[in-house]
C-alpha positions as CSV (number, residue, x, y, z in Angstrom):
1,M,82.6,85.9,99.4
2,Q,84.8,88.6,97.9
3,T,88.5,88.0,97.2
4,L,91.3,90.4,96.6
5,A,91.0,89.7,92.9
6,D,87.3,90.6,93.0
7,L,88.1,93.9,94.8
8,I,90.7,94.7,92.1
9,A,88.3,93.9,89.3
10,A,85.5,96.1,90.9
11,A,87.9,99.0,91.3
12,Q,89.1,98.6,87.7
13,E,85.5,98.6,86.4
14,K,84.1,101.3,88.6
15,V,86.9,103.8,89.0
16,A,89.7,103.2,86.6
17,G,88.1,102.2,83.3
18,P,89.8,100.6,80.3
19,E,92.5,103.3,80.0
20,V,94.2,102.3,83.3
21,E,95.9,98.9,83.3
22,T,94.8,96.2,85.8
23,K,98.3,95.9,87.2
24,D,98.2,99.6,88.2
25,V,94.9,99.1,90.0
26,E,96.2,96.0,91.7
27,L,99.3,98.0,92.9
28,A,97.0,100.7,94.3
29,V,94.8,98.2,96.2
30,K,97.7,96.2,97.5
31,T,99.5,99.5,98.6
32,I,96.4,100.5,100.6
33,I,96.2,97.1,102.3
34,E,99.9,97.1,103.1
35,H,99.7,100.6,104.6
36,M,96.8,99.5,106.7
37,S,98.7,96.4,107.9
38,Q,101.7,98.5,108.8
39,A,99.7,101.0,110.7
40,L,97.9,98.3,112.7
41,S,101.1,96.4,113.4
42,G,102.5,99.7,114.7
43,G,99.6,100.0,117.2
44,E,97.8,102.8,115.2
45,R,94.0,103.0,114.8
46,I,92.5,103.2,111.3
47,E,89.3,105.1,110.7
48,I,87.5,105.2,107.3
49,R,84.6,107.5,107.7
50,G,81.3,105.9,106.8
51,F,82.8,102.5,106.6
52,G,84.3,101.8,110.1
53,S,87.4,101.6,112.2
54,F,90.1,99.0,112.8
55,S,92.0,98.9,116.1
56,L,94.0,96.6,118.3
57,H,92.7,95.2,121.6
58,Y,94.7,93.4,124.2
59,R,93.5,90.0,125.3
60,E,94.7,88.9,128.8
61,P,96.2,85.5,129.2
62,R,93.6,82.9,130.2
63,K,93.0,79.2,130.6
64,G,91.2,77.4,127.9
65,R,90.1,73.8,127.4
66,N,91.0,71.2,124.7
67,P,87.5,70.3,123.4
68,K,88.5,66.7,122.7
69,T,90.2,65.8,126.0
70,G,88.8,68.5,128.3
71,E,92.3,69.2,129.4
72,E,93.0,72.8,130.6
73,I,95.5,74.6,128.5
74,P,97.1,78.1,128.9
75,I,96.3,80.7,126.3
76,S,98.9,83.4,126.1
77,A,98.2,87.1,126.0
78,R,97.9,88.7,122.6
79,R,96.7,91.6,120.6
80,V,93.8,91.1,118.2
81,V,92.5,93.4,115.4
82,T,88.9,94.4,115.8
83,F,86.6,96.1,113.4
84,R,83.8,98.4,114.3
85,P,81.4,99.3,111.5
86,G,80.5,102.9,110.8
87,Q,76.9,104.2,110.8
88,K,76.6,104.2,106.9
89,L,77.9,100.6,106.7
90,K,75.5,99.5,109.4
91,A,72.6,101.2,107.6
92,R,73.5,99.6,104.2
93,V,73.8,96.1,105.8
94,E,70.5,96.6,107.7
95,E,68.8,97.7,104.4
96,Y,70.1,94.6,102.6
97,V,69.2,92.2,105.4
98,G,65.7,93.8,105.6
99,T,65.0,93.2,101.9
100,E,66.4,89.7,102.0
101,S,64.1,88.5,104.8
102,Q,60.9,89.5,103.0
């Protein structure tokens, strides 16, 4: 599992190098994530070519069941964030999964 700290460390090592302070890299990563969050909460779609796209989908209200009691409960309508991977990401994952299963 990757964490935000892992992402910041990887960006620091790969892109920034020792001449850029970690707090500056952290600010850049957090700014990108904040901008993505604001765009999605405003109903916008985000597309990162080669990686994938994030969008909002509407889920109708429905009836669910409490698994413990079996009682029917109402589930309200809501919007959920969905991610659709791009072709390059799919290819990299498939390449990794293919080497792992051998």
